[in-house]
C-alpha positions, 0 to 999 in steps of 0.5 A: 275733868280729864280722865287718867287711866292706868292700863297694863303693860300688855295693853301699853304694848298693844298701843305701841304696836297699833297699825296706823291707817284710815282711822288711826294715827300715832304722834310724838308728844313734840307734835306742834299744835298746828300740825295736830289740828290738821290731823284732827281736821282730817278725821272730823271731815272724813270718817272719825278716828283716834290719835295717840300722842306720846309714841315715838317711832324710829326706823333703823335698817327698815325696822320700825321701833316704837317707844312709849314716850309720854308727857311728864304729866297732864299739864304738859299737854295743856297747850295741845288741849287748848288748841283743840278746845278752840277748834270750831265746829269741833265742839263736843265731837272729841274725847280725851283720855290719858293712859299710864302704865308701869315701866312706861315713860309718862302719860300718853294722850288718847284723842277720839275724834268724831265725824262732824256735821260741818267742815272743820278747818285746821289752824292754817284755815285749810280743811283736810280729809283722811285717805288711808294713813294720810291727811290730804288738804282740800286745795281747790273749789271743786274739792271743797264742793265735793266735801260739802256734798259729802257732809250734806252741807249742800245737796245736789238735789236742789241744783236747777236743770234747764229743761221745760217745766212740762217735763214734770208738770204734765208727766204721767207720773205727776198726773197719777200722783196728783190724783192719788195724793193731792187731787184738789191741787194743780200740778204746777202750783203744787210743785212750785210750793214744794220747791221742785220748780224754782224760777221756771227751772226744775230741780234735780229732785223734781226730775228724779221724782216726777219725770217719766225718764230722768235718765234722759235728763240726768244720764249716768247718775240716775239708773241702776246697773244689775249684774249676775256673776256665776261665782262666789269669789271676792270679785266678779270677772267678765267670764263669770257674767251670766248675762249682759248687765241689766239697766233699770230706769225710770223715776225713783219710785218705780226704779226701787220697785223694779230693781227689787223685783228683778233682784228677787227674780234672779236670786230665786233662780240660784241654788246653794248647797244646804243640809238637804242638798241643793236649795233655792236661795231666799233673801227676805224681801224686806231686806232687799226693799230697804237696802235698795231704797236706801241706795236710791234715796241717800246716794250722792247724785252729784257723782256721775255713776249709777247704782250697781247691784251685783248678784253672786252665788253666795251674796248680793252687793249693793253699791251706792255712789257717795260717802256716808253723809254728815256725821254718819259713820260705820259705827253709828249708822244704825242709830243716827240719821243724816239726810243727804237728800231731804226733799227726795226723802220727804216727797217720795214718802207721800207716794202711795205705799212709799218705799221708805215707810218707816223713815230712818228705820230702813237699815234696822229693818233689813238687819232684823229681816236677815236675823229672822231667817237666821242669816248673817247680818248685812255688812256695810263698807265705805270706800273713797266714793261709795257705800257698799252693803253686802247681804250674804247667804250664810247661816247664823248657825256655827260651822259645826252645827251646819256639818252635823245638820248635813250629816243627819241626811247624808252618810258622809261629808267632804272638805269641799262640800263643807266649805260650800255649805259653811262659806269657809274658804280655807281647806285648813280652816275647814279641817279645824272644824272637823277636828273639833267635832272629832275631839267631841266624839261626834264624827270620825274619818271614813275608813279607806278614804284619804287625801282629796277623797277623804270624808267624815261620817257621824260617830 
């Protein structure tokens, strides 16, 4: 049964004033079923989204005006609902709710579209993707192949490379692995049984796992680039680079370990202002291990781009090429799984002390590790061709708590010191923290200091 929900006039106004974008679209009730399927296809093929149908928009002298102009009743929307129901493989990957409100005309249809595992086509037999507030048709075979990789329908790890099989059958990596893991088998026959050698050719997965130097065979898509910026700004500039970018290479089991150790080495040399003065920054090793592992084993190897790790004064950014695979979105990434490279994930788990011990639990482990150190949880973002995970060295303590903790061991605190301590960027926002503490009778201005030299002390 379709839900009809009564909402307040205030909530109706909020719906009318929503900003259209990558995850949201507003449509007139007169939209044709065919056009609606294009928008649904775009959301289902990209990152999920919401559609409100029954909101009219006019533009007079560059001033947008929106009006709630819904369906007379639920039955009037049956034509749209029937077309949606017929879309395959949408299945149960959508939710329908009608909203009505006092003093508003009709009921507005709210569709929540989930990301699908398979490619969803519109009624014109074209597939669409969402980019910002636009829906874009997939017009070429190359673009369709890219969407298949993004969805995990096909995987680049199974592509075959024309290099001699000896690159992996007789490598130091394979010989060591065979001795430790499957001593009763011969490398050639075992690798064939694992389908990393097929018809005398090595798969991408085989190269990445067992070649001594995968970067010689798969350049620009199998290494890790590491940067250290002397800044906490949003972007790192060339003049803030501490040293030339470091390139980390090797088979992916070694790549993960070497990258984690190098990041740890650099991070432990950074000092940040804390309640007791300058303190060494420390991130939980489990968080670094899990996020770097995820970046390596879940990346899209069809994209000609290395993994990038950027170390700033106040955070680490780990950028992995490729969008989230399958039905995974930013909302369900901690609860659901979709393996873009199942062969790599399975085989690296056979190595001694594998980096992905708890398969499917990596990001949860990272979140838990950050929480144990009372640091803010990792931030996960997705752009057009990559996923970026950010670890911030910011305490879970409130800004007020951090100021008072600092004043336990210092006579006074300035706005600049407090901003560095708390991660707050705005001077005015920091003043608001001071004012709240003042109003609670906990701190007071230091007499004789004003302007840029003004400071606060415990009361």
